[in-house]
N, C-alpha and C positions, 0 to 999 in steps of 0.2 A: 630535618628540614630547616628549623630555625637557625641552627648553627651554619648551614650552608648559605642561607640568606644573609646572615650577619657577616660571614666571610666575604661574600660577594660585595656587600656594601663597603667593607673596609678596603678591599682591593681596588674598587672604583675610586674611592677617596684618595688612596695613595697614588694611583695613576693620574688623577686629576691634578694633584699637587705637583707631581714630577713634570707634567706637561706645562703647568703654569710656571714652574721655576725655569724651564728652558725656553720659554717664550719671551722674546724681546719686546716688552711692552712699556708704555709710559703711564700717565695718569688714566684712571678708569679703564685699565686693561687695553688701551689702544696700542696698536703696533707703532714702534719707534721708526722714524724715517732716518735712514743712514745718510749722513752728510759728511763729505770729505773736505778738509781744509789743507791746502798746500802752503808750507812755510819753508824758508831757506835753511833754517837751522833753529835749534832752541835758543831763544833770546829772551832776556828778562823783560824787555819792552813788550813781549807778547803775554805777559803774566795774566791779563784779563781773560785771554783765551783759555789758558791752562786752569785758571781758577774756575771758570765756567764749567769746564769738564769735570774737575775734581769735586766741586761743590754740588754737582748735580743740576746746575741751572739749565743745561741743554736738555737733560732728561725731562725736566719739568715742562719743557716746551715740546715734548714728543720727538726729540732728536737724539739719535745715537751718533756722536761725533767720532770721526777718525781723522788723524793728522798724518799727512804725508810730509816728512821732514827730510831736508838735506839737499845738497846740490847747488845752493845759492839761488839768486834771483832768476837766472835764466831757466833753471830747472822748474822753479815755481810756475813761470809762464808756460813752459812746455806742458807741464802737468795739467794746468787749467785749460789750455787751448785744445788739448787732446781728450778733454772730457774725463780725465782720470780724477779730477777734483771739481767740486761744485763751487768752491770759493777759494780765493788766494788771500794770503796776508803777507804784505811786504811794504817796503817804502814806496811812496808815490812814483819815484823814478822808474820802478819796474813796469808801470803801466804805459809809460810814454812810447817806447819803441814799438810795441805791438799795435798801439793806437795809430802811430804814424804809418804802420804797414797795413792799415785798413781794418784792424779788429775793433769791435765796438765793446769797450769795457766801461764799467761804472763802479765807483766806490760808494759804499753805503754806510761806512763807519770808520772812525779813526781811533785806534786803541790808545794813542797818545796825543795830547794837545800841544806838545812841544817836542823839539829835537832832543833825543835822550843821550846823544854822544857825550862822553866825558874824556878829557885829555889828561893823562897822568905823565909826569916826568920823573926822572931819577932824582934822588936826594941831592946828589952832586950837582946836577944841572940847576936845581932850585937855588943852591948856595952860590953857584957861579954867577947866576943872574940876579942875585939879591931879591929873590921872590919869597915873600912870607904870606901868611894868611891875611895880613892887613893890606897887601898890595892891591891896587886898583885893577879892574878888569883890563883897562888899557895897558897897564904895565905887564900883566900876565900874557896878553895876546902878543905884545911886543917881544916877549921872550921866545916866540916861535921863529924870529928872524935867525936864519942860519942853523936851525935845529934839524936833526934827523929823527923822523917820527915813523914808527911802525904802524901800518894799517893792513887790513885784511887783503886788500888788493889795490895797487896803485891805480888811481882814477876812480876809486869807489866813492860812495857818498861821504865817508869820513874824510877822505882826501879833499873832495870838492867843497864841502861845507866849512872845513878849516881854512882853506885858501880864501874863500869868500869872506870869512870872518876877519882875516888879516886885512883884506882890502877895505872892509868897512871901517877899520880903525887906522887907515892910512899907512899900513905896512905893505911891504913888497912880497906878495905870495911866492914869487919865483925864488926867493931865498930859502924857502922851506923844501926840504928833501923828504919825500915819502918813500918808504921801502916796504916790500911785501913781507908781512909777518902774520900768518893766519892763526887766529886764536889768542886767548889771553896768555897762555903759558909761554909761547915764543916771544911775545912782546916783553913780558917780565924778564925772561931769560936774556933778551937783547939788552935790556937796561943793566942787568947784572954783569954782563960781559962788556959793557960800554960800546956795543956796536950800534946802538940807537940811544937817543936822549930821552925818548918816551914813546907813548903809544896812544892811539885814539880807538875807542871801542865803546860798546854799550855797557851799562852797569852789570855786574859789580866790579868792573875793571880796576878802578883806583883803590877800592877796598882790598882787593886781592894783592895789589902792589904794596899797600901799607902792611898787610899781613905778612908779606915776605920780607919786610924791612927794606924794600928796594926803592920805592918811589912814593909820590903823593900826588894829590889832585892839583893840577894847574888851573883848570876851570871846567865847569859844566857848560855845554853849549847853550843851555836854556837861560844862562845868566844874561845873554844878549837878548834884548826885547824882541827883535825880529824872530829869533829862534824859539822864543818863549811862546809864540803864537804861530804854530806851524803844524800842518797835518803830518803825522808820522805813523808808520806801520798801519796801513789802511786795509780794511776788508773790502775786497772787490771781486767782481765776476763778470761773466758775459751778460750784457744788458738784456738780451732776449730771454736768457734763462731766468734772470731775476724778475723781469716784468711778467713772465709766464708763471712765476711762483711767488707772488707777493706775500702770501701768508708765511711761507718758509723763510723768506728774507726778513720779515718782521720778527719771527721767532728767533732767528739767528742773532739779530742785533739786540733783541731783548735779553737773551742769555748772556751775550758778551757785555752788554751794558751793565747787567748785574755784576759781572766779573770786574768791570772797571770800578764800580762803586765799592765792591768788597775789597779790592786791592787798595783802594784809597783809605777806607775807613778801618780795615782790619789787617794791617800789614803783617802782624805776628801770625795770625791764623792763615793768611794767604801764603806766607813763607812755608809754614808747616805743610800746607796742602800741596804745594807744587815742588817740593824739594827733590822729588824723584826725577824731575826734568833736568836737574843740574848736578850731575855726578861730581863728587870731589869738592863741592862747596858747602861749607857749614851753614846750617839754617840761620845762625845769628848774623852771618854776613848777608845772607839773602834778605833777612828782615830789615837790616840797616839800609840796604840798597833800596828796598821798596819804600821805606820811610823817606829816603832822599828823593824818590820819584813821585811823591804824593801829588805835587803840583802838575805833573804830566798826566794824571788820571782825572781829568775834569769831566763833569757831567756824565753823559752816557755815550760819548764818542761823536758828538755833533761836530760838524765841520763848517767852515766859512770860506768865502772867496779870498779874504785877506790871508788866511792860513794856507790856502792853496798857492797863492802868489808867492808867499814866503818860502814855500817848498820848491817852487819852480824856478824862481829868479836866479839862484846860485847855479843851478844846472845849466841854464841858458848862458850865463856869464862865462862859465868854464865848459862850454859845449865840447871842446876838443877832448876833454877828459871824460865828461859825462855821456857823450854821444846823443844828447838831447838837442836837436837842432830846430825844432818847431815850437813856437810859442802857442800854447794851448789856451783855449777860452776857459777861464776858471769860474765863470758864472754858474750858479747851481743849475743842474739839469744837463750839463755837458759831461765833465769828468766825474761829477759826484752828485749825491742827493742826500738830504736828511729825511726824506719822505718816510722811510721805514722806521727810523728812530722816532719820528713824530707819532707814527701810528702805534709803535710799541709802547711808548710812554705817555701817549695821549697829550702831546704838547701842542700848544697853539702855534 
């Protein structure tokens, strides 16, 4: 009888353990809330999101994150509007067309406080234009005159923001030829084959160009003060969903805010944590790129009206390329709000 009771206790304990292991729970045994984020592709500018996932910051807030990746900005919007995702992460530009079509979207956080694009050109092009590491930003921007540059898609944000930069420095943006080259590999290959002079992309593009012995950094967009203060890769969603779920929105920005802080303060650990998102890239390259992006990971993702103006103005100036034809009110409460960040980090 004693042995049977003992056996029953052991079996109950084993079953309880197995059930507990298979239960998706957060702190204090609470059920995790599944939250889906839509992104256009894996981009290093999204590092705070990936860090928040891998370091368990979402789980600490009772969230089980899923990422729907691929298809570009249009697919991100389609996924969000069809309720297949709770939140989207993309450049501010992605929000404008659906808002102009009557959708009510709002951004609650910016993963980056500056434009993260970098422009690399071939070593030959650097020599031909007498560009060195000591050249002024004005001289380096001037080198774009007559250049052929690869971008993911003609008319994309890389295209628009580079042309606007040329205009800021008194250069003629019409002399710049942009060609479609999707991804880092084709851009670097284009430089090797002399079909393009360079490429514009997110980090670690120029480091990969250096590694191949093909090219070097011409400039980082954030060297321009206007682009240094610009909302980039924002977390946004349907306003009614966010307002109906304020605690969830607060927990999301809290987790990602911790990811921003971690990426800024621990680039070595962050690189190790997220290396699985970037096939074929060495962790040392990833770490160096994150160190170079430190100034773009400011605060916890707070936004400002000036930073939204700086994101919107180039899109309006080159509206034939961007498709953004309406000037949106950038005062807080319209396109964006810091409310949930303030709540998460108890800021005044």
